[in-house]
mmCIF file as gemmi writes it, N, C-alpha and C atoms, coordinates in Angstrom:
data_model
loop_
_atom_site.group_PDB
_atom_site.id
_atom_site.type_symbol
_atom_site.label_atom_id
_atom_site.label_alt_id
_atom_site.label_comp_id
_atom_site.label_asym_id
_atom_site.label_entity_id
_atom_site.label_seq_id
_atom_site.pdbx_PDB_ins_code
_atom_site.Cartn_x
_atom_site.Cartn_y
_atom_site.Cartn_z
_atom_site.occupancy
_atom_site.B_iso_or_equiv
_atom_site.pdbx_formal_charge
_atom_site.auth_seq_id
_atom_site.auth_asym_id
_atom_site.pdbx_PDB_model_num
ATOM 1 N N . MET Axp A 1 ? 62.51 -173.931 34.761 1 0 ? 1 A 1
ATOM 2 C CA . MET Axp A 1 ? 63.645 -174.594 35.375 1 0 ? 1 A 1
ATOM 3 C C . MET Axp A 1 ? 64.175 -173.75 36.527 1 0 ? 1 A 1
ATOM 4 N N . ASP Axp A 2 ? 64.778 -174.411 37.472 1 0 ? 2 A 1
ATOM 5 C CA . ASP Axp A 2 ? 65.307 -173.732 38.647 1 0 ? 2 A 1
ATOM 6 C C . ASP Axp A 2 ? 66.815 -173.559 38.489 1 0 ? 2 A 1
ATOM 7 N N . PHE Axp A 3 ? 67.224 -172.386 38.005 1 0 ? 3 A 1
ATOM 8 C CA . PHE Axp A 3 ? 68.643 -172.136 37.766 1 0 ? 3 A 1
ATOM 9 C C . PHE Axp A 3 ? 69.364 -171.656 39.014 1 0 ? 3 A 1
ATOM 10 N N . GLN Axp A 4 ? 68.634 -171.38 40.074 1 0 ? 4 A 1
ATOM 11 C CA . GLN Axp A 4 ? 69.271 -170.929 41.308 1 0 ? 4 A 1
ATOM 12 C C . GLN Axp A 4 ? 70.103 -172.041 41.935 1 0 ? 4 A 1
ATOM 13 N N . ARG Axp A 5 ? 69.703 -173.268 41.731 1 0 ? 5 A 1
ATOM 14 C CA . ARG Axp A 5 ? 70.424 -174.396 42.307 1 0 ? 5 A 1
ATOM 15 C C . ARG Axp A 5 ? 71.513 -174.939 41.389 1 0 ? 5 A 1
ATOM 16 N N . SER Axp A 6 ? 71.617 -174.388 40.193 1 0 ? 6 A 1
ATOM 17 C CA . SER Axp A 6 ? 72.608 -174.897 39.247 1 0 ? 6 A 1
ATOM 18 C C . SER Axp A 6 ? 74.017 -174.506 39.689 1 0 ? 6 A 1
ATOM 19 N N . ARG Axp A 7 ? 74.987 -175.28 39.262 1 0 ? 7 A 1
ATOM 20 C CA . ARG Axp A 7 ? 76.394 -175.01 39.588 1 0 ? 7 A 1
ATOM 21 C C . ARG Axp A 7 ? 77.251 -175.435 38.42 1 0 ? 7 A 1
ATOM 22 N N . LYS Axp A 8 ? 78.415 -174.848 38.359 1 0 ? 8 A 1
ATOM 23 C CA . LYS Axp A 8 ? 79.35 -175.242 37.305 1 0 ? 8 A 1
ATOM 24 C C . LYS Axp A 8 ? 80.027 -176.532 37.732 1 0 ? 8 A 1
ATOM 25 N N . ILE Axp A 9 ? 80.169 -177.415 36.78 1 0 ? 9 A 1
ATOM 26 C CA . ILE Axp A 9 ? 80.814 -178.699 37.053 1 0 ? 9 A 1
ATOM 27 C C . ILE Axp A 9 ? 81.831 -178.952 35.946 1 0 ? 9 A 1
ATOM 28 N N . THR Axp A 10 ? 83.008 -179.398 36.346 1 0 ? 10 A 1
ATOM 29 C CA . THR Axp A 10 ? 84.067 -179.635 35.377 1 0 ? 10 A 1
ATOM 30 C C . THR Axp A 10 ? 83.849 -180.985 34.693 1 0 ? 10 A 1
ATOM 31 N N . PRO Axp A 11 ? 84.446 -181.179 33.54 1 0 ? 11 A 1
ATOM 32 C CA . PRO Axp A 11 ? 84.329 -182.482 32.88 1 0 ? 11 A 1
ATOM 33 C C . PRO Axp A 11 ? 84.866 -183.632 33.74 1 0 ? 11 A 1
ATOM 34 N N . GLN Axp A 12 ? 85.916 -183.376 34.514 1 0 ? 12 A 1
ATOM 35 C CA . GLN Axp A 12 ? 86.458 -184.416 35.388 1 0 ? 12 A 1
ATOM 36 C C . GLN Axp A 12 ? 85.46 -184.784 36.483 1 0 ? 12 A 1
ATOM 37 N N . GLU Axp A 13 ? 84.803 -183.77 37.052 1 0 ? 13 A 1
ATOM 38 C CA . GLU Axp A 13 ? 83.805 -184.042 38.085 1 0 ? 13 A 1
ATOM 39 C C . GLU Axp A 13 ? 82.618 -184.799 37.502 1 0 ? 13 A 1
ATOM 40 N N . LEU Axp A 14 ? 82.228 -184.448 36.294 1 0 ? 14 A 1
ATOM 41 C CA . LEU Axp A 14 ? 81.125 -185.132 35.64 1 0 ? 14 A 1
ATOM 42 C C . LEU Axp A 14 ? 81.464 -186.603 35.404 1 0 ? 14 A 1
ATOM 43 N N . SER Axp A 15 ? 82.68 -186.857 34.969 1 0 ? 15 A 1
ATOM 44 C CA . SER Axp A 15 ? 83.107 -188.234 34.736 1 0 ? 15 A 1
ATOM 45 C C . SER Axp A 15 ? 83.11 -189.028 36.043 1 0 ? 15 A 1
ATOM 46 N N . ARG Axp A 16 ? 83.624 -188.423 37.114 1 0 ? 16 A 1
ATOM 47 C CA . ARG Axp A 16 ? 83.641 -189.106 38.411 1 0 ? 16 A 1
ATOM 48 C C . ARG Axp A 16 ? 82.223 -189.349 38.919 1 0 ? 16 A 1
ATOM 49 N N . LEU Axp A 17 ? 81.32 -188.387 38.684 1 0 ? 17 A 1
ATOM 50 C CA . LEU Axp A 17 ? 79.935 -188.551 39.106 1 0 ? 17 A 1
ATOM 51 C C . LEU Axp A 17 ? 79.261 -189.682 38.331 1 0 ? 17 A 1
ATOM 52 N N . GLU Axp A 18 ? 79.544 -189.788 37.04 1 0 ? 18 A 1
ATOM 53 C CA . GLU Axp A 18 ? 78.986 -190.886 36.249 1 0 ? 18 A 1
ATOM 54 C C . GLU Axp A 18 ? 79.498 -192.229 36.749 1 0 ? 18 A 1
ATOM 55 N N . ASP Axp A 19 ? 80.773 -192.283 37.15 1 0 ? 19 A 1
ATOM 56 C CA . ASP Axp A 19 ? 81.315 -193.518 37.725 1 0 ? 19 A 1
ATOM 57 C C . ASP Axp A 19 ? 80.617 -193.853 39.042 1 0 ? 19 A 1
ATOM 58 N N . LEU Axp A 20 ? 80.326 -192.83 39.847 1 0 ? 20 A 1
ATOM 59 C CA . LEU Axp A 20 ? 79.599 -193.051 41.098 1 0 ? 20 A 1
ATOM 60 C C . LEU Axp A 20 ? 78.202 -193.582 40.825 1 0 ? 20 A 1
ATOM 61 N N . TRP Axp A 21 ? 77.547 -193.053 39.793 1 0 ? 21 A 1
ATOM 62 C CA . TRP Axp A 21 ? 76.198 -193.492 39.464 1 0 ? 21 A 1
ATOM 63 C C . TRP Axp A 21 ? 76.164 -194.967 39.08 1 0 ? 21 A 1
ATOM 64 N N . LYS Axp A 22 ? 77.251 -195.481 38.53 1 0 ? 22 A 1
ATOM 65 C CA . LYS Axp A 22 ? 77.295 -196.905 38.181 1 0 ? 22 A 1
ATOM 66 C C . LYS Axp A 22 ? 77.217 -197.761 39.434 1 0 ? 22 A 1
ATOM 67 N N . GLN Axp A 23 ? 77.816 -197.273 40.519 1 0 ? 23 A 1
ATOM 68 C CA . GLN Axp A 23 ? 77.815 -198.02 41.779 1 0 ? 23 A 1
ATOM 69 C C . GLN Axp A 23 ? 76.585 -197.693 42.619 1 0 ? 23 A 1
ATOM 70 N N . ASN Axp A 24 ? 76.146 -196.426 42.579 1 0 ? 24 A 1
ATOM 71 C CA . ASN Axp A 24 ? 75.01 -195.974 43.374 1 0 ? 24 A 1
ATOM 72 C C . ASN Axp A 24 ? 74.184 -195.008 42.526 1 0 ? 24 A 1
ATOM 73 N N . PRO Axp A 25 ? 73.069 -195.464 41.97 1 0 ? 25 A 1
ATOM 74 C CA . PRO Axp A 25 ? 72.273 -194.613 41.09 1 0 ? 25 A 1
ATOM 75 C C . PRO Axp A 25 ? 71.718 -193.354 41.77 1 0 ? 25 A 1
ATOM 76 N N . HIS Axp A 26 ? 71.718 -193.323 43.096 1 0 ? 26 A 1
ATOM 77 C CA . HIS Axp A 26 ? 71.165 -192.183 43.827 1 0 ? 26 A 1
ATOM 78 C C . HIS Axp A 26 ? 72.256 -191.223 44.306 1 0 ? 26 A 1
ATOM 79 N N . ALA Axp A 27 ? 73.468 -191.375 43.823 1 0 ? 27 A 1
ATOM 80 C CA . ALA Axp A 27 ? 74.57 -190.505 44.237 1 0 ? 27 A 1
ATOM 81 C C . ALA Axp A 27 ? 74.305 -189.073 43.779 1 0 ? 27 A 1
ATOM 82 N N . LYS Axp A 28 ? 74.803 -188.134 44.573 1 0 ? 28 A 1
ATOM 83 C CA . LYS Axp A 28 ? 74.625 -186.711 44.27 1 0 ? 28 A 1
ATOM 84 C C . LYS Axp A 28 ? 75.985 -186.061 44.098 1 0 ? 28 A 1
ATOM 85 N N . TYR Axp A 29 ? 75.959 -184.827 43.633 1 0 ? 29 A 1
ATOM 86 C CA . TYR Axp A 29 ? 77.194 -184.071 43.425 1 0 ? 29 A 1
ATOM 87 C C . TYR Axp A 29 ? 78.005 -183.98 44.723 1 0 ? 29 A 1
ATOM 88 N N . GLU Axp A 30 ? 77.325 -183.794 45.842 1 0 ? 30 A 1
ATOM 89 C CA . GLU Axp A 30 ? 78.009 -183.669 47.127 1 0 ? 30 A 1
ATOM 90 C C . GLU Axp A 30 ? 78.785 -184.94 47.48 1 0 ? 30 A 1
ATOM 91 N N . ASP Axp A 31 ? 78.337 -186.082 46.953 1 0 ? 31 A 1
ATOM 92 C CA . ASP Axp A 31 ? 79.003 -187.35 47.247 1 0 ? 31 A 1
ATOM 93 C C . ASP Axp A 31 ? 80.391 -187.434 46.609 1 0 ? 31 A 1
ATOM 94 N N . LEU Axp A 32 ? 80.664 -186.61 45.618 1 0 ? 32 A 1
ATOM 95 C CA . LEU Axp A 32 ? 81.992 -186.617 44.99 1 0 ? 32 A 1
ATOM 96 C C . LEU Axp A 32 ? 83.083 -186.31 46.004 1 0 ? 32 A 1
ATOM 97 N N . HIS Axp A 33 ? 82.779 -185.422 46.93 1 0 ? 33 A 1
ATOM 98 C CA . HIS Axp A 33 ? 83.779 -184.988 47.891 1 0 ? 33 A 1
ATOM 99 C C . HIS Axp A 33 ? 83.812 -185.883 49.127 1 0 ? 33 A 1
ATOM 100 N N . ASN Axp A 34 ? 82.854 -186.792 49.245 1 0 ? 34 A 1
ATOM 101 C CA . ASN Axp A 34 ? 82.791 -187.694 50.39 1 0 ? 34 A 1
ATOM 102 C C . ASN Axp A 34 ? 83.37 -189.066 50.094 1 0 ? 34 A 1
ATOM 103 N N . VAL Axp A 35 ? 83.819 -189.267 48.864 1 0 ? 35 A 1
ATOM 104 C CA . VAL Axp A 35 ? 84.346 -190.568 48.472 1 0 ? 35 A 1
ATOM 105 C C . VAL Axp A 35 ? 85.662 -190.823 49.213 1 0 ? 35 A 1
ATOM 106 N N . VAL Axp A 36 ? 85.736 -191.975 49.833 1 0 ? 36 A 1
ATOM 107 C CA . VAL Axp A 36 ? 86.955 -192.339 50.551 1 0 ? 36 A 1
ATOM 108 C C . VAL Axp A 36 ? 88.025 -192.711 49.527 1 0 ? 36 A 1
ATOM 109 N N . GLN Axp A 37 ? 89.176 -192.112 49.652 1 0 ? 37 A 1
ATOM 110 C CA . GLN Axp A 37 ? 90.264 -192.397 48.73 1 0 ? 37 A 1
ATOM 111 C C . GLN Axp A 37 ? 90.774 -193.818 48.97 1 0 ? 37 A 1
ATOM 112 N N . GLU Axp A 38 ? 90.972 -194.537 47.885 1 0 ? 38 A 1
ATOM 113 C CA . GLU Axp A 38 ? 91.539 -195.868 47.992 1 0 ? 38 A 1
ATOM 114 C C . GLU Axp A 38 ? 92.989 -195.765 48.415 1 0 ? 38 A 1
ATOM 115 N N . LYS Axp A 39 ? 93.459 -196.83 48.992 1 0 ? 39 A 1
ATOM 116 C CA . LYS Axp A 39 ? 94.856 -196.856 49.408 1 0 ? 39 A 1
ATOM 117 C C . LYS Axp A 39 ? 95.735 -196.623 48.177 1 0 ? 39 A 1
ATOM 118 N N . LEU Axp A 40 ? 96.648 -195.691 48.289 1 0 ? 40 A 1
ATOM 119 C CA . LEU Axp A 40 ? 97.529 -195.386 47.166 1 0 ? 40 A 1
ATOM 120 C C . LEU Axp A 40 ? 98.45 -196.574 46.895 1 0 ? 40 A 1
ATOM 121 N N . GLN Axp A 41 ? 98.624 -196.863 45.648 1 0 ? 41 A 1
ATOM 122 C CA . GLN Axp A 41 ? 99.478 -197.976 45.257 1 0 ? 41 A 1
ATOM 123 C C . GLN Axp A 41 ? 100.938 -197.555 45.278 1 0 ? 41 A 1
ATOM 124 N N . GLN Axp A 42 ? 101.779 -198.525 45.562 1 0 ? 42 A 1
ATOM 125 C CA . GLN Axp A 42 ? 103.216 -198.266 45.536 1 0 ? 42 A 1
ATOM 126 C C . GLN Axp A 42 ? 103.656 -198.106 44.084 1 0 ? 42 A 1
ATOM 127 N N . PRO Axp A 43 ? 104.628 -197.251 43.859 1 0 ? 43 A 1
ATOM 128 C CA . PRO Axp A 43 ? 105.102 -197.094 42.477 1 0 ? 43 A 1
ATOM 129 C C . PRO Axp A 43 ? 105.838 -198.343 41.996 1 0 ? 43 A 1
ATOM 130 N N . VAL Axp A 44 ? 105.735 -198.592 40.718 1 0 ? 44 A 1
ATOM 131 C CA . VAL Axp A 44 ? 106.436 -199.72 40.108 1 0 ? 44 A 1
ATOM 132 C C . VAL Axp A 44 ? 107.908 -199.349 39.966 1 0 ? 44 A 1
ATOM 133 N N . LEU Axp A 45 ? 108.767 -200.265 40.302 1 0 ? 45 A 1
ATOM 134 C CA . LEU Axp A 45 ? 110.208 -200.017 40.277 1 0 ? 45 A 1
ATOM 135 C C . LEU Axp A 45 ? 110.855 -200.653 39.051 1 0 ? 45 A 1
ATOM 136 N N . LEU Axp A 46 ? 112.039 -200.198 38.735 1 0 ? 46 A 1
ATOM 137 C CA . LEU Axp A 46 ? 112.793 -200.821 37.654 1 0 ? 46 A 1
ATOM 138 C C . LEU Axp A 46 ? 113.516 -202.073 38.132 1 0 ? 46 A 1
ATOM 139 N N . ARG Axp A 47 ? 113.931 -202.049 39.387 1 0 ? 47 A 1
ATOM 140 C CA . ARG Axp A 47 ? 114.6 -203.208 39.987 1 0 ? 47 A 1
ATOM 141 C C . ARG Axp A 47 ? 114.015 -203.466 41.362 1 0 ? 47 A 1
ATOM 142 N N . TYR Axp A 48 ? 113.947 -204.733 41.716 1 0 ? 48 A 1
ATOM 143 C CA . TYR Axp A 48 ? 113.376 -205.132 42.997 1 0 ? 48 A 1
ATOM 144 C C . TYR Axp A 48 ? 114.429 -205.852 43.821 1 0 ? 48 A 1
ATOM 145 N N . LYS Axp A 49 ? 114.321 -205.681 45.151 1 0 ? 49 A 1
ATOM 146 C CA . LYS Axp A 49 ? 115.279 -206.32 46.056 1 0 ? 49 A 1
ATOM 147 C C . LYS Axp A 49 ? 115.122 -207.834 46.025 1 0 ? 49 A 1
ATOM 148 N N . ASP Axp A 50 ? 113.869 -208.277 46.027 1 0 ? 50 A 1
ATOM 149 C CA . ASP Axp A 50 ? 113.599 -209.708 46.07 1 0 ? 50 A 1
ATOM 150 C C . ASP Axp A 50 ? 112.205 -209.989 45.502 1 0 ? 50 A 1
ATOM 151 N N . PRO Axp A 51 ? 111.874 -211.244 45.321 1 0 ? 51 A 1
ATOM 152 C CA . PRO Axp A 51 ? 110.554 -211.584 44.757 1 0 ? 51 A 1
ATOM 153 C C . PRO Axp A 51 ? 109.391 -211.125 45.642 1 0 ? 51 A 1
ATOM 154 N N . LYS Axp A 52 ? 109.626 -211.065 46.945 1 0 ? 52 A 1
ATOM 155 C CA . LYS Axp A 52 ? 108.567 -210.639 47.861 1 0 ? 52 A 1
ATOM 156 C C . LYS Axp A 52 ? 108.169 -209.186 47.577 1 0 ? 52 A 1
ATOM 157 N N . GLN Axp A 53 ? 109.133 -208.326 47.374 1 0 ? 53 A 1
ATOM 158 C CA . GLN Axp A 53 ? 108.855 -206.926 47.073 1 0 ? 53 A 1
ATOM 159 C C . GLN Axp A 53 ? 108.1 -206.808 45.745 1 0 ? 53 A 1
ATOM 160 N N . TYR Axp A 54 ? 108.513 -207.576 44.758 1 0 ? 54 A 1
ATOM 161 C CA . TYR Axp A 54 ? 107.84 -207.59 43.453 1 0 ? 54 A 1
ATOM 162 C C . TYR Axp A 54 ? 106.373 -207.985 43.62 1 0 ? 54 A 1
ATOM 163 N N . LYS Axp A 55 ? 106.128 -209.039 44.378 1 0 ? 55 A 1
ATOM 164 C CA . LYS Axp A 55 ? 104.774 -209.533 44.602 1 0 ? 55 A 1
ATOM 165 C C . LYS Axp A 55 ? 103.931 -208.5 45.348 1 0 ? 55 A 1
ATOM 166 N N . GLU Axp A 56 ? 104.514 -207.837 46.35 1 0 ? 56 A 1
ATOM 167 C CA . GLU Axp A 56 ? 103.778 -206.842 47.136 1 0 ? 56 A 1
ATOM 168 C C . GLU Axp A 56 ? 103.338 -205.65 46.279 1 0 ? 56 A 1
ATOM 169 N N . ILE Axp A 57 ? 104.096 -205.35 45.254 1 0 ? 57 A 1
ATOM 170 C CA . ILE Axp A 57 ? 103.745 -204.22 44.387 1 0 ? 57 A 1
ATOM 171 C C . ILE Axp A 57 ? 102.769 -204.631 43.291 1 0 ? 57 A 1
ATOM 172 N N . PHE Axp A 58 ? 103.012 -205.766 42.654 1 0 ? 58 A 1
ATOM 173 C CA . PHE Axp A 58 ? 102.199 -206.149 41.499 1 0 ? 58 A 1
ATOM 174 C C . PHE Axp A 58 ? 100.891 -206.848 41.848 1 0 ? 58 A 1
ATOM 175 N N . GLU Axp A 59 ? 100.823 -207.545 42.969 1 0 ? 59 A 1
ATOM 176 C CA . GLU Axp A 59 ? 99.602 -208.255 43.315 1 0 ? 59 A 1
ATOM 177 C C . GLU Axp A 59 ? 98.395 -207.309 43.437 1 0 ? 59 A 1
ATOM 178 N N . PRO Axp A 60 ? 98.504 -206.178 44.147 1 0 ? 60 A 1
ATOM 179 C CA . PRO Axp A 60 ? 97.359 -205.259 44.207 1 0 ? 60 A 1
ATOM 180 C C . PRO Axp A 60 ? 97.022 -204.653 42.84 1 0 ? 60 A 1
ATOM 181 N N . LEU Axp A 61 ? 98.031 -204.404 42.014 1 0 ? 61 A 1
ATOM 182 C CA . LEU Axp A 61 ? 97.774 -203.852 40.687 1 0 ? 61 A 1
ATOM 183 C C . LEU Axp A 61 ? 96.993 -204.829 39.825 1 0 ? 61 A 1
ATOM 184 N N . ILE Axp A 62 ? 97.345 -206.091 39.899 1 0 ? 62 A 1
ATOM 185 C CA . ILE Axp A 62 ? 96.652 -207.12 39.126 1 0 ? 62 A 1
ATOM 186 C C . ILE Axp A 62 ? 95.208 -207.251 39.6 1 0 ? 62 A 1
ATOM 187 N N . LYS Axp A 63 ? 95.006 -207.181 40.926 1 0 ? 63 A 1
ATOM 188 C CA . LYS Axp A 63 ? 93.65 -207.259 41.468 1 0 ? 63 A 1
ATOM 189 C C . LYS Axp A 63 ? 92.822 -206.054 41.012 1 0 ? 63 A 1
ATOM 190 N N . LEU Axp A 64 ? 93.398 -204.856 41.035 1 0 ? 64 A 1
ATOM 191 C CA . LEU Axp A 64 ? 92.686 -203.666 40.568 1 0 ? 64 A 1
ATOM 192 C C . LEU Axp A 64 ? 92.287 -203.802 39.106 1 0 ? 64 A 1
ATOM 193 N N . GLU Axp A 65 ? 93.197 -204.31 38.292 1 0 ? 65 A 1
ATOM 194 C CA . GLU Axp A 65 ? 92.905 -204.481 36.873 1 0 ? 65 A 1
ATOM 195 C C . GLU Axp A 65 ? 91.809 -205.521 36.655 1 0 ? 65 A 1
ATOM 196 N N . ALA Axp A 66 ? 91.856 -206.607 37.42 1 0 ? 66 A 1
ATOM 197 C CA . ALA Axp A 66 ? 90.834 -207.646 37.288 1 0 ? 66 A 1
ATOM 198 C C . ALA Axp A 66 ? 89.468 -207.107 37.706 1 0 ? 66 A 1
ATOM 199 N N . ASP Axp A 67 ? 89.426 -206.343 38.797 1 0 ? 67 A 1
ATOM 200 C CA . ASP Axp A 67 ? 88.164 -205.747 39.246 1 0 ? 67 A 1
ATOM 201 C C . ASP Axp A 67 ? 87.624 -204.773 38.208 1 0 ? 67 A 1
ATOM 202 N N . TYR Axp A 68 ? 88.508 -203.988 37.619 1 0 ? 68 A 1
ATOM 203 C CA . TYR Axp A 68 ? 88.091 -203.025 36.592 1 0 ? 68 A 1
ATOM 204 C C . TYR Axp A 68 ? 87.538 -203.758 35.374 1 0 ? 68 A 1
ATOM 205 N N . ASP Axp A 69 ? 88.245 -204.806 34.925 1 0 ? 69 A 1
ATOM 206 C CA . ASP Axp A 69 ? 87.777 -205.577 33.767 1 0 ? 69 A 1
ATOM 207 C C . ASP Axp A 69 ? 86.412 -206.201 34.034 1 0 ? 69 A 1
ATOM 208 N N . LYS Axp A 70 ? 86.235 -206.74 35.247 1 0 ? 70 A 1
ATOM 209 C CA . LYS Axp A 70 ? 84.962 -207.358 35.604 1 0 ? 70 A 1
ATOM 210 C C . LYS Axp A 70 ? 83.848 -206.317 35.585 1 0 ? 70 A 1
ATOM 211 N N . GLN Axp A 71 ? 84.112 -205.165 36.173 1 0 ? 71 A 1
ATOM 212 C CA . GLN Axp A 71 ? 83.119 -204.092 36.219 1 0 ? 71 A 1
ATOM 213 C C . GLN Axp A 71 ? 82.806 -203.591 34.796 1 0 ? 71 A 1
ATOM 214 N N . PHE Axp A 72 ? 83.811 -203.493 33.971 1 0 ? 72 A 1
ATOM 215 C CA . PHE Axp A 72 ? 83.624 -203.033 32.597 1 0 ? 72 A 1
ATOM 216 C C . PHE Axp A 72 ? 82.763 -204.021 31.81 1 0 ? 72 A 1
ATOM 217 N N . LYS Axp A 73 ? 83.043 -205.313 31.958 1 0 ? 73 A 1
ATOM 218 C CA . LYS Axp A 73 ? 82.266 -206.326 31.232 1 0 ? 73 A 1
ATOM 219 C C . LYS Axp A 73 ? 80.818 -206.345 31.715 1 0 ? 73 A 1
ATOM 220 N N . GLU Axp A 74 ? 80.617 -206.153 33.022 1 0 ? 74 A 1
ATOM 221 C CA . GLU Axp A 74 ? 79.248 -206.119 33.545 1 0 ? 74 A 1
ATOM 222 C C . GLU Axp A 74 ? 78.489 -204.907 33.017 1 0 ? 74 A 1
ATOM 223 N N . SER Axp A 75 ? 79.186 -203.798 32.833 1 0 ? 75 A 1
ATOM 224 C CA . SER Axp A 75 ? 78.518 -202.594 32.342 1 0 ? 75 A 1
ATOM 225 C C . SER Axp A 75 ? 78.178 -202.727 30.857 1 0 ? 75 A 1
ATOM 226 N N . GLN Axp A 76 ? 78.851 -203.612 30.147 1 0 ? 76 A 1
ATOM 227 C CA . GLN Axp A 76 ? 78.594 -203.817 28.722 1 0 ? 76 A 1
ATOM 228 C C . GLN Axp A 76 ? 77.298 -204.584 28.491 1 0 ? 76 A 1
ATOM 229 N N . THR Axp A 77 ? 76.881 -205.368 29.492 1 0 ? 77 A 1
ATOM 230 C CA . THR Axp A 77 ? 75.662 -206.174 29.305 1 0 ? 77 A 1
ATOM 231 C C . THR Axp A 77 ? 74.422 -205.421 29.691 1 0 ? 77 A 1
């Protein structure tokens, strides 16, 4: 075995790499640092000014959850 190329990897990095492999089976360790960060979601509030603000915050969250559920169900098959 070639231990010269080995590197320490944290459990968090391993988990992220496994998630990358689900989308791209040829992903490498270096790709972990090249992943474009998704747009940060707005924090959920206790009170909202109006229904428009509520919709602007929850609509992306619902879409993220639906995408995650779809991806999870596809990975189960």
